[in-house]
DSSP file (Angstrom, degrees, kcal/mol; ACC not computed):
  #  RESIDUE AA STRUCTURE BP1 BP2  ACC     N-H-->O    O-->H-N    N-H-->O    O-->H-N    TCO  KAPPA ALPHA  PHI   PSI    X-CA   Y-CA   Z-CA
    1    1 A X              0   0    0      0, 0.0     3,-0.1     0, 0.0     0, 0.0   0.000 360.0 360.0 360.0 157.3    0.0    0.0    0.0
    2    2 A X        -     0   0    0      1,-0.2     5,-0.0     4,-0.1     0, 0.0  -0.027 360.0 -45.0 -78.7-174.2    1.2    3.5   -0.5
    3    3 A X    >   -     0   0    0      1,-0.2     3,-1.2     2,-0.1    -1,-0.2  -0.160  42.6-135.9 -55.6 137.4    2.2    6.1    2.0
    4    4 A X  G >  S+     0   0    0      1,-0.2     3,-1.4     2,-0.1     4,-0.2   0.584  94.2  85.5 -70.1  -6.6    0.0    6.4    5.1
    5    5 A X  G 3  S+     0   0    0      1,-0.3     3,-0.3     2,-0.1    -1,-0.2   0.838  95.1  38.4 -62.5 -32.6    0.4   10.2    4.7
    6    6 A X  G <> S+     0   0    0     -3,-1.2     4,-2.6     1,-0.2    -1,-0.3  -0.045  77.7 121.9-108.9  30.2   -2.6   10.2    2.2
    7    7 A X  H <> S+     0   0    0     -3,-1.4     4,-2.5     1,-0.2    63,-0.3   0.890  76.2  47.8 -63.0 -40.8   -4.8    7.7    3.9
    8    8 A X  H  > S+     0   0    0     -3,-0.3     4,-2.5    -4,-0.2    -1,-0.2   0.920 113.7  46.9 -67.4 -43.5   -7.7   10.0    4.3
    9    9 A X  H  > S+     0   0    0      2,-0.2     4,-2.5     1,-0.2    -2,-0.2   0.912 113.4  49.1 -63.9 -42.5   -7.6   11.2    0.7
   10   10 A X  H  X S+     0   0    0     -4,-2.6     4,-2.5     2,-0.2     5,-0.2   0.927 112.5  47.3 -63.4 -45.8   -7.3    7.6   -0.5
   11   11 A X  H  X S+     0   0    0     -4,-2.5     4,-2.5    55,-0.2    -2,-0.2   0.920 113.1  48.6 -62.7 -43.4  -10.2    6.4    1.6
   12   12 A X  H  X S+     0   0    0     -4,-2.5     4,-2.5     2,-0.2     5,-0.2   0.918 112.2  48.4 -63.8 -43.3  -12.4    9.4    0.5
   13   13 A X  H  X S+     0   0    0     -4,-2.5     4,-2.5     1,-0.2    -1,-0.2   0.910 113.3  47.1 -63.9 -42.3  -11.5    8.8   -3.2
   14   14 A X  H  X S+     0   0    0     -4,-2.5     4,-2.5     2,-0.2    -1,-0.2   0.884 111.5  51.5 -66.5 -37.6  -12.3    5.1   -3.0
   15   15 A X  H  X S+     0   0    0     -4,-2.5     4,-2.0    -5,-0.2    -2,-0.2   0.919 112.4  45.2 -65.1 -43.4  -15.5    5.8   -1.2
   16   16 A X  H  X S+     0   0    0     -4,-2.5     4,-2.7     2,-0.2    -2,-0.2   0.911 112.7  52.0 -65.4 -42.1  -16.6    8.2   -3.9
   17   17 A X  H  X S+     0   0    0     -4,-2.5     4,-2.4     1,-0.2    -2,-0.2   0.898 109.0  49.7 -61.0 -40.9  -15.5    5.8   -6.6
   18   18 A X  H  X S+     0   0    0     -4,-2.5     4,-2.4     2,-0.2    -1,-0.2   0.898 111.0  49.8 -65.1 -40.1  -17.6    3.0   -5.0
   19   19 A X  H  X S+     0   0    0     -4,-2.0     4,-2.8     2,-0.2    -2,-0.2   0.927 110.8  49.2 -63.2 -44.4  -20.6    5.3   -4.8
   20   20 A X  H  X S+     0   0    0     -4,-2.7     4,-2.4     1,-0.2    -2,-0.2   0.905 111.2  50.2 -62.7 -40.9  -20.2    6.3   -8.5
   21   21 A X  H  X S+     0   0    0     -4,-2.4     4,-2.2     2,-0.2    -1,-0.2   0.918 111.7  47.7 -63.2 -42.9  -19.9    2.6   -9.5
   22   22 A X  H  X S+     0   0    0     -4,-2.4     4,-2.8     1,-0.2    -2,-0.2   0.903 111.3  51.1 -64.2 -40.6  -23.0    1.8   -7.5
   23   23 A X  H  X S+     0   0    0     -4,-2.8     4,-3.0     1,-0.2     5,-0.2   0.910 109.3  50.8 -63.1 -40.8  -24.9    4.7   -9.1
   24   24 A X  H  X S+     0   0    0     -4,-2.4     4,-2.4     2,-0.2    -2,-0.2   0.904 112.1  46.8 -63.6 -40.6  -23.8    3.5  -12.5
   25   25 A X  H  X S+     0   0    0     -4,-2.2     4,-2.6     2,-0.2    -2,-0.2   0.935 114.3  46.7 -66.1 -45.7  -25.1    0.0  -11.8
   26   26 A X  H  X S+     0   0    0     -4,-2.8     4,-2.3     2,-0.2    -2,-0.2   0.917 113.2  49.2 -62.6 -42.9  -28.4    1.3  -10.4
   27   27 A X  H  X S+     0   0    0     -4,-3.0     4,-2.5    -5,-0.2    -1,-0.2   0.912 111.3  49.9 -62.8 -42.2  -28.8    3.6  -13.3
   28   28 A X  H  X S+     0   0    0     -4,-2.4     4,-1.8    -5,-0.2    -2,-0.2   0.907 110.7  49.3 -63.2 -41.6  -28.1    0.8  -15.8
   29   29 A X  H  <>S+     0   0    0     -4,-2.6     5,-2.9     1,-0.2     6,-1.0   0.877 113.2  46.9 -65.3 -37.1  -30.6   -1.4  -14.0
   30   30 A X  H ><5S+     0   0    0     -4,-2.3     3,-1.1     3,-0.2    -2,-0.2   0.872 108.6  56.2 -69.9 -36.1  -33.2    1.3  -14.2
   31   31 A X  H 3<5S+     0   0    0     -4,-2.5    -2,-0.2     1,-0.3    -1,-0.2   0.870 111.1  42.2 -65.1 -36.9  -32.4    2.0  -17.8
   32   32 A X  T 3<5S-     0   0    0     -4,-1.8    -1,-0.3    -5,-0.1    -2,-0.2   0.299 117.1-115.5 -93.3  10.4  -33.1   -1.6  -18.8
   33   33 A X  T < 5S+     0   0    0     -3,-1.1    -3,-0.2     2,-0.2    -2,-0.1   0.781  77.5 129.0  64.8  32.2  -36.2   -1.6  -16.5
   34   34 A X  S   <S+     0   0    0     -5,-2.9     2,-0.3    -6,-0.2    -4,-0.2   0.851  80.2  27.6 -78.8 -37.9  -35.0   -4.2  -14.1
   35   35 A X  S    S-     0   0    0     -6,-1.0    -2,-0.2    -9,-0.2    -1,-0.1  -0.852 109.0 -83.3-116.0 157.9  -35.8   -1.9  -11.2
   36   36 A X        -     0   0    0     -2,-0.3     3,-0.1     1,-0.1    -2,-0.1  -0.300  32.7-136.6 -61.2 142.5  -38.5    0.8  -11.3
   37   37 A X  S    S-     0   0    0      1,-0.2     2,-0.3    -7,-0.1    10,-0.2   0.908  70.4 -22.4 -67.0 -42.8  -37.4    4.0  -12.9
   38   38 A X        -     0   0    0      8,-0.1     2,-0.6    -8,-0.1    -1,-0.2  -0.982  46.6-118.1-161.2 166.8  -38.9    6.3  -10.3
   39   39 A X  S >  S-     0   0    0     -2,-0.3     3,-0.9    -3,-0.1     2,-0.4  -0.933  92.1 -45.2-111.4 100.7  -41.4    7.0   -7.6
   40   40 A X  T 3  S-     0   0    0     -2,-0.6     3,-0.1     1,-0.2    -2,-0.0  -0.620 119.8 -27.2  73.0-129.9  -43.4    9.8   -9.1
   41   41 A X  T 3  S+     0   0    0     -2,-0.4     3,-0.2     1,-0.1    -1,-0.2   0.027 112.2 100.9-105.9  26.0  -41.0   12.4  -10.7
   42   42 A X    <>  +     0   0    0     -3,-0.9     4,-2.9     1,-0.2     5,-0.2  -0.238  34.3 137.9-106.8  44.9  -38.1   11.7   -8.4
   43   43 A X  H  > S+     0   0    0      1,-0.2     4,-2.4     2,-0.2     5,-0.2   0.931  74.5  41.6 -57.7 -52.2  -36.0    9.5  -10.7
   44   44 A X  H  > S+     0   0    0     -3,-0.2     4,-2.6     2,-0.2    -1,-0.2   0.916 116.8  48.1 -65.4 -43.2  -32.6   11.0   -9.9
   45   45 A X  H  > S+     0   0    0      2,-0.2     4,-2.7     1,-0.2     5,-0.2   0.922 111.8  50.7 -63.2 -43.5  -33.3   11.3   -6.2
   46   46 A X  H  X S+     0   0    0     -4,-2.9     4,-2.2     1,-0.2    -2,-0.2   0.923 112.9  45.2 -59.1 -46.8  -34.5    7.7   -6.1
   47   47 A X  H  X S+     0   0    0     -4,-2.4     4,-2.3    -5,-0.2    -1,-0.2   0.891 113.1  50.4 -67.7 -39.4  -31.4    6.4   -7.9
   48   48 A X  H  X S+     0   0    0     -4,-2.6     4,-2.3     2,-0.2    -2,-0.2   0.929 112.0  47.0 -63.5 -45.5  -29.1    8.5   -5.7
   49   49 A X  H  X S+     0   0    0     -4,-2.7     4,-2.5     1,-0.2    -2,-0.2   0.903 112.2  49.9 -64.2 -40.5  -30.6    7.2   -2.5
   50   50 A X  H  X S+     0   0    0     -4,-2.2     4,-1.9    -5,-0.2    -1,-0.2   0.903 110.6  50.1 -64.4 -40.5  -30.6    3.6   -3.8
   51   51 A X  H  X S+     0   0    0     -4,-2.3     4,-2.8     2,-0.2    -2,-0.2   0.886 110.8  49.9 -64.6 -38.6  -26.9    4.0   -4.7
   52   52 A X  H  X S+     0   0    0     -4,-2.3     4,-2.0     2,-0.2    -2,-0.2   0.926 110.2  49.8 -64.1 -44.8  -26.1    5.4   -1.2
   53   53 A X  H  X S+     0   0    0     -4,-2.5     4,-0.7     1,-0.2    -1,-0.2   0.853 116.3  42.4 -64.0 -34.7  -27.9    2.5    0.5
   54   54 A X  H  X S+     0   0    0     -4,-1.9     4,-1.2    -5,-0.2    -2,-0.2   0.897 114.8  48.3 -78.2 -41.5  -26.0    0.0   -1.6
   55   55 A X  H  X S+     0   0    0     -4,-2.8     4,-2.7    -5,-0.2     5,-0.2   0.789  99.5  67.7 -74.3 -26.3  -22.6    1.6   -1.4
   56   56 A X  H  X S+     0   0    0     -4,-2.0     4,-1.8     2,-0.2    -1,-0.2   0.962 106.4  36.3 -61.6 -55.0  -22.6    2.2    2.4
   57   57 A X  H  X S+     0   0    0     -4,-0.7     4,-1.7     1,-0.2     5,-0.2   0.866 116.5  55.6 -68.3 -31.2  -22.4   -1.5    3.5
   58   58 A X  H  X S+     0   0    0     -4,-1.2     4,-3.5     1,-0.2     5,-0.4   0.928 109.0  46.4 -63.1 -43.2  -20.1   -2.3    0.6
   59   59 A X  H  X S+     0   0    0     -4,-2.7     4,-1.8     1,-0.2    -1,-0.2   0.857 107.5  58.1 -67.9 -33.1  -17.7    0.4    1.7
   60   60 A X  H  < S+     0   0    0     -4,-1.8    -1,-0.2    -5,-0.2    -2,-0.2   0.891 119.2  30.2 -61.5 -38.7  -17.9   -0.8    5.3
   61   61 A X  H >< S+     0   0    0     -4,-1.7     3,-0.8    -5,-0.1    -2,-0.2   0.912 125.5  41.3 -86.3 -47.8  -16.7   -4.3    4.1
   62   62 A X  H 3< S+     0   0    0     -4,-3.5     3,-0.3     1,-0.2    -3,-0.2   0.777 117.2  44.8 -77.1 -27.6  -14.5   -3.5    1.1
   63   63 A X  T 3X S+     0   0    0     -4,-1.8     4,-2.5    -5,-0.4    -1,-0.2   0.031  73.3 118.9-107.6  27.0  -12.7   -0.5    2.5
   64   64 A X  H <> S+     0   0    0     -3,-0.8     4,-2.3     1,-0.2     5,-0.2   0.911  76.4  47.8 -60.3 -45.5  -11.9   -1.8    6.0
   65   65 A X  H  > S+     0   0    0     -3,-0.3     4,-2.3     1,-0.2    -1,-0.2   0.916 113.6  47.3 -64.5 -42.7   -8.1   -1.6    5.5
   66   66 A X  H  > S+     0   0    0      1,-0.2     4,-2.4     2,-0.2    -1,-0.2   0.889 111.7  51.0 -66.4 -38.0   -8.2    2.0    4.2
   67   67 A X  H  X S+     0   0    0     -4,-2.5     4,-2.3     2,-0.2    -2,-0.2   0.891 110.4  49.3 -66.3 -39.3  -10.6    3.1    6.9
   68   68 A X  H  X S+     0   0    0     -4,-2.3     4,-2.3     2,-0.2    -2,-0.2   0.904 111.1  49.4 -65.3 -41.3   -8.2    1.6    9.6
   69   69 A X  H  X S+     0   0    0     -4,-2.3     4,-2.1     2,-0.2    -2,-0.2   0.908 111.7  49.0 -63.8 -41.2   -5.3    3.4    8.0
   70   70 A X  H  X S+     0   0    0     -4,-2.4     4,-2.4   -63,-0.3    -2,-0.2   0.902 109.9  52.0 -64.1 -40.8   -7.2    6.7    7.9
   71   71 A X  H  X S+     0   0    0     -4,-2.3     4,-2.6     1,-0.2    -2,-0.2   0.910 109.0  49.6 -62.3 -43.0   -8.2    6.2   11.6
   72   72 A X  H  X S+     0   0    0     -4,-2.3     4,-2.2     1,-0.2    -1,-0.2   0.898 110.7  50.9 -63.0 -39.7   -4.6    5.7   12.6
   73   73 A X  H  X S+     0   0    0     -4,-2.1     4,-1.9     2,-0.2    -2,-0.2   0.914 112.2  46.1 -64.0 -43.0   -3.6    8.8   10.7
   74   74 A X  H  X S+     0   0    0     -4,-2.4     4,-2.5     2,-0.2    -2,-0.2   0.909 111.4  51.4 -67.7 -42.5   -6.3   10.9   12.4
   75   75 A X  H  X S+     0   0    0     -4,-2.6     4,-2.5     1,-0.2    -1,-0.2   0.904 109.4  51.0 -61.9 -40.8   -5.4    9.5   15.9
   76   76 A X  H  X S+     0   0    0     -4,-2.2     4,-2.2     2,-0.2    -1,-0.2   0.911 111.1  47.9 -63.4 -41.7   -1.7   10.4   15.3
   77   77 A X  H  X S+     0   0    0     -4,-1.9     4,-2.3     2,-0.2    -2,-0.2   0.910 111.9  49.3 -65.5 -41.6   -2.6   13.9   14.3
   78   78 A X  H  X S+     0   0    0     -4,-2.5     4,-2.5     2,-0.2    -2,-0.2   0.910 110.5  50.9 -64.5 -41.7   -4.9   14.4   17.3
   79   79 A X  H  X S+     0   0    0     -4,-2.5     4,-2.3     2,-0.2    -1,-0.2   0.909 110.0  49.7 -62.5 -41.7   -2.2   13.0   19.7
   80   80 A X  H  X S+     0   0    0     -4,-2.2     4,-2.3     2,-0.2    -1,-0.2   0.913 111.2  49.5 -63.5 -41.4    0.3   15.5   18.2
   81   81 A X  H  X S+     0   0    0     -4,-2.3     4,-2.6     2,-0.2    -2,-0.2   0.914 110.0  50.7 -63.5 -42.5   -2.1   18.4   18.6
   82   82 A X  H  X S+     0   0    0     -4,-2.5     4,-2.7     1,-0.2    -1,-0.2   0.904 110.2  50.0 -61.6 -41.3   -2.8   17.4   22.3
   83   83 A X  H  X S+     0   0    0     -4,-2.3     4,-2.6     2,-0.2    -1,-0.2   0.912 111.5  48.5 -63.9 -41.8    0.9   17.3   23.0
   84   84 A X  H  X S+     0   0    0     -4,-2.3     4,-2.6     2,-0.2    -2,-0.2   0.910 112.5  48.0 -64.2 -42.2    1.4   20.7   21.4
   85   85 A X  H  X S+     0   0    0     -4,-2.6     4,-2.7     2,-0.2    -2,-0.2   0.917 112.9  48.3 -65.1 -42.6   -1.5   22.1   23.4
   86   86 A X  H  X S+     0   0    0     -4,-2.7     4,-2.4     2,-0.2    -2,-0.2   0.908 112.3  49.0 -64.3 -40.5   -0.2   20.6   26.6
   87   87 A X  H  X S+     0   0    0     -4,-2.6     4,-2.0     2,-0.2    -2,-0.2   0.912 112.9  47.2 -65.1 -42.2    3.3   21.9   25.9
   88   88 A X  H  X S+     0   0    0     -4,-2.6     4,-2.4     2,-0.2    -2,-0.2   0.900 112.2  50.2 -65.4 -40.6    1.9   25.4   25.2
   89   89 A X  H  X S+     0   0    0     -4,-2.7     4,-2.5     2,-0.2    -2,-0.2   0.910 111.9  47.0 -66.1 -40.7   -0.2   25.3   28.4
   90   90 A X  H  X S+     0   0    0     -4,-2.4     4,-1.6     2,-0.2    -1,-0.2   0.860 111.9  51.4 -69.7 -33.0    2.8   24.2   30.5
   91   91 A X  H  X S+     0   0    0     -4,-2.0     4,-0.8    -5,-0.2    -2,-0.2   0.900 111.6  46.9 -67.9 -40.6    4.9   26.9   28.9
   92   92 A X  H >X S+     0   0    0     -4,-2.4     4,-0.9     1,-0.2     3,-0.7   0.892 109.8  53.6 -67.3 -39.2    2.2   29.5   29.7
   93   93 A X  H 3< S+     0   0    0     -4,-2.5     3,-0.4     1,-0.2    -1,-0.2   0.850 104.6  55.9 -64.3 -32.0    1.9   28.3   33.2
   94   94 A X  H 3< S+     0   0    0     -4,-1.6    -1,-0.2     1,-0.2    -2,-0.2   0.746 102.4  56.8 -70.9 -22.7    5.6   28.7   33.7
   95   95 A X  H <<        0   0    0     -4,-0.8    -1,-0.2    -3,-0.7    -2,-0.2   0.740 360.0 360.0 -79.8 -24.1    5.4   32.4   32.7
   96   96 A X     <        0   0    0     -4,-0.9    -1,-0.2    -3,-0.4    -2,-0.1   0.485 360.0 360.0 -75.9 360.0    2.8   33.2   35.4
């Protein structure tokens, strides 16, 4: 796998890509009338919602490694920020 530096960007791109793929499949199925085209006049909204419902559990299963890498990256950044805040607070306390 590539650098953990871009874990959040990679996960987000893969998540969007999975959503676009699901939308394309749903749109194709609606186009050939395998699934209903719309509920009233809400064709696009219906297809978008269906793609979201399908892509969410798929991303939960398929993107587990990327999500874990992103989580580790975020935790590391939060820990560094906490250390900086604690160092700044102790430095300010020493000035008083």
